[in-house]
C-alpha positions in Angstrom: 18.3 -92.1 -37.7 17.6 -92.1 -34.1 20.6 -89.9 -33.5 19.2 -87.6 -36.2 15.8 -87.6 -34.5 17.4 -86.9 -31.2 19.3 -84.0 -32.7 16.1 -82.8 -34.4 14.2 -83.0 -31.0 17.0 -81.1 -29.4 17.0 -78.5 -32.1 13.2 -78.2 -31.8 13.3 -78.0 -28.0 16.0 -75.2 -28.4 13.9 -73.4 -30.9 10.9 -73.7 -28.6 12.9 -72.3 -25.7 14.2 -69.6 -27.9 10.7 -68.8 -29.1 9.5 -68.8 -25.5 12.3 -66.5 -24.5 11.6 -64.2 -27.4 7.9 -64.1 -26.5 8.8 -63.5 -22.9 11.2 -60.7 -23.9 8.5 -59.2 -26.1 5.9 -59.4 -23.4 8.3 -57.9 -20.8 9.2 -55.2 -23.3 5.5 -54.5 -23.9 4.7 -54.6 -20.2 7.7 -52.3 -19.4 6.8 -49.9 -22.2 3.2 -49.7 -20.9 4.4 -49.1 -17.3 6.8 -46.4 -18.5 4.2 -44.9 -20.7 1.7 -44.8 -17.8 4.4 -43.1 -15.6 5.1 -40.6 -18.3 1.4 -39.9 -18.8 0.9 -39.5 -15.0 3.9 -37.1 -14.9 2.5 -35.1 -17.8 -0.9 -34.9 -16.2 0.7 -33.8 -12.9 2.8 -31.2 -14.7 -0.3 -29.9 -16.6 -2.2 -29.7 -13.3 0.7 -27.9 -11.6 0.9 -25.4 -14.5 -2.9 -24.8 -14.5 -2.9 -24.2 -10.7 0.1 -21.8 -11.0 -1.7 -19.9 -13.8 -4.9 -19.8 -11.7 -3.0 -18.5 -8.7 -1.3 -15.9 -10.8 -4.6 -14.8 -12.3 -6.1 -14.5 -8.8 -3.1 -12.3 -7.7 -3.5 -10.2 -10.8 -7.2 -9.7 -10.3 -6.6 -8.8 -6.7 -4.0 -6.3 -7.6 -6.2 -4.8 -10.3 -9.1 -4.4 -7.8 -6.7 -2.8 -5.3 -5.4 -0.4 -8.0 -9.0 0.5 -9.0 -9.8 1.2 -5.4 -6.7 3.3 -5.0 -7.4 5.2 -8.2 -11.0 5.8 -6.9 -9.8 7.1 -3.6 -7.2 9.4 -5.3 -9.8 10.7 -7.7 -12.1 11.5 -4.7 -9.3 13.3 -2.9 -8.4 15.2 -6.0 -12.0 16.2 -6.5 -12.2 17.4 -2.9 -8.9 19.3 -3.0 -9.8 20.9 -6.3 -13.1 22.1 -4.8 -11.2 23.5 -1.8 -8.6 25.2 -4.1 -11.4 26.7 -6.3 -13.2 27.9 -3.2 -10.0 29.5 -1.9 -9.4 31.2 -5.2 -12.9 32.5 -5.4 -12.6 33.8 -1.9 -9.4 35.6 -2.7 -10.9 37.0 -5.9 -13.9 38.3 -3.9 -11.7 39.8 -1.3 -9.5 41.4 -3.9 -12.5 42.9 -5.7 -13.8 44.2 -2.4 -10.5 45.8 -1.6 -10.2 47.2 -5.1 -13.6 48.9 -5.1 -13.2 50.2 -1.6 -16.0 48.3 0.0 -13.5 46.4 2.2 -10.4 47.8 3.8 -7.6 46.0 5.5 -6.3 47.4 8.7 -3.9 46.4 11.5 -4.3 46.8 15.2 -1.5 48.5 17.0 -1.1 49.1 20.7 -0.2 52.7 21.4 1.1 53.2 25.0 1.2 57.0 24.4 -1.3 59.2 22.8 -0.4 61.5 19.9 0.7 64.3 22.2 3.0 62.0 24.3 0.5 61.7 27.2 -0.6 58.2 27.9 -4.2 57.5 27.3 -6.0 56.7 30.5 -8.8 54.2 30.7 -12.0 55.8 31.7 -15.2 54.3 32.9 -16.8 54.7 29.4 -13.9 53.0 27.6 -14.0 49.3 26.8 -11.1 48.7 24.4 -7.6 47.7 25.3 -6.1 50.9 24.2 -5.1 49.6 20.8 -5.5 51.7 17.6 -6.4 50.5 14.1 -4.5 51.7 11.1 -5.8 51.2 7.5 -3.4 49.6 5.1 -2.9 51.4 1.8 -5.1 49.9 -1.0 -2.2 48.7 -3.2 -0.4 47.1 -0.2 -3.7 45.5 0.8 -4.0 44.0 -2.7 -0.5 42.5 -2.5 -1.3 41.1 1.0 -4.5 39.5 -0.3 -2.5 38.0 -3.3 0.1 36.6 -0.9 -2.4 35.1 1.4 -4.2 33.7 -1.7 -1.0 32.0 -2.9 -0.4 30.7 0.6 -4.0 29.2 0.8 -3.5 27.6 -2.6 -0.1 26.2 -1.5 -1.7 24.8 1.7 -4.4 23.0 -0.3 -1.9 21.6 -2.8 0.4 20.5 0.0 -2.5 18.7 1.8 -3.4 17.1 -1.5 0.1 15.8 -2.0 0.3 14.5 1.6 -2.9 12.6 1.2 -1.8 11.3 -2.2 1.5 10.0 -0.6 -0.4 8.5 2.3 -2.8 6.7 0.0 -0.1 5.4 -2.4 2.2 4.1 0.4 -0.7 2.8 2.6 -0.3 -0.8 1.2 3.5 -0.9 1.3 
């Protein structure tokens, strides 16, 4: 019986050691699981923080670009308004000049230097004469209308070109 009792004690001690080992393993497993869980939670929090900061930075960039775009659109609209006014003024001036030429209240002329008079004798400058010896010749009414139209087109093109150059400068200013 003593041998049986010794065996029983030995078995009980082995079972106790096994139970302690199992408890230790379970505790270690639990502790390790908690440690890994904490690490994973910390990493998830860090990742969420990174994503939030990246989204905030992107939102700030987008807001800045929107403000710059609105500013550019405002400047372009102001330039367009000014150039449209200049173009309208130039067109009104041409229409006014065309109407004056058409009704005869305004005549276009050219100045020409004439070294010889009509009879072939050169005109001498006398004491009472102040001009430079040049003569004025009126331009035919229909030719005058065409000249006024051409200059009007040139004025409109100059205003449009200026508007395009300013637009290009404004658009490429930030680049």
